[in-house]
GUVOKOL-381248 format. One record per residue (C-alpha): residue in one letter; residue number from 1; z, x, y. Coordinates in steps of 0.1 Angstrom, whole numbers. Each point is the difference from the previous one (the first is absolute). Layout:
<nodes>
residu; num; c3; c1; c2
A; NUM; Z; X; Y
...
</nodes>
This chain:
<nodes>
residu; num; c3; c1; c2
X; 1; 105; 219; -66
X; 2; -14; -35; 10
X; 3; -33; -5; 19
X; 4; -12; -35; 4
X; 5; -33; -7; -11
X; 6; -21; -29; 18
X; 7; 40; -14; 5
X; 8; 15; 6; -37
X; 9; 24; 25; -6
X; 10; -14; 27; -24
X; 11; 19; 36; -14
X; 12; -15; 28; 5
X; 13; 9; 40; -2
X; 14; 9; 19; 33
X; 15; -29; 13; 17
X; 16; -22; -21; -25
X; 17; -33; -1; 10
X; 18; -25; -30; 11
X; 19; -24; -2; -32
X; 20; 34; -4; -18
X; 21; 6; -34; 17
X; 22; -34; -11; -1
X; 23; -4; 10; -41
X; 24; 36; -20; 0
X; 25; -15; -34; 16
X; 26; -30; 8; -26
X; 27; -27; 2; 35
X; 28; -29; -7; -5
X; 29; -31; 9; 25
X; 30; -8; -12; 23
X; 31; 31; -5; 26
X; 32; 14; 16; 27
X; 33; 38; 19; 7
X; 34; 19; 3; 27
X; 35; 35; 15; -3
X; 36; 25; -7; 24
X; 37; -32; -20; 24
X; 38; -21; 30; 1
X; 39; -33; -5; -26
X; 40; -1; 33; -19
X; 41; -29; 15; -10
X; 42; -6; 2; -42
X; 43; -10; 37; 9
X; 44; 33; -3; 5
X; 45; 17; -20; -28
X; 46; 5; 33; -29
X; 47; 20; 20; 33
X; 48; 27; -23; 19
X; 49; 27; 1; -15
X; 50; 24; -35; 6
X; 51; 38; 0; 14
X; 52; 25; -24; -4
X; 53; -6; -30; 15
X; 54; -38; 2; 8
X; 55; -19; -33; 0
X; 56; -33; -3; -14
X; 57; -25; -25; 8
X; 58; -27; 0; -25
X; 59; -29; -25; 11
X; 60; -28; -10; -21
X; 61; -34; -14; 15
X; 62; -10; -39; 2
X; 63; -32; -20; -7
X; 64; -11; -27; -1
X; 65; -9; -32; 30
</nodes>
């Protein structure tokens, strides 16, 4: 199935867990995740499954001045 991660297409098996998507992009903390515009708590990453056409945004904090 096709999933967009930060507007980039990726292929995953049906019902893949969200954590598989994060592993695919080598996401390193700290970051936050929005699935279809809804922020997902870190505790739900392993249990949350993906469906065709989902959009994932991985947001990293920006520091500086």
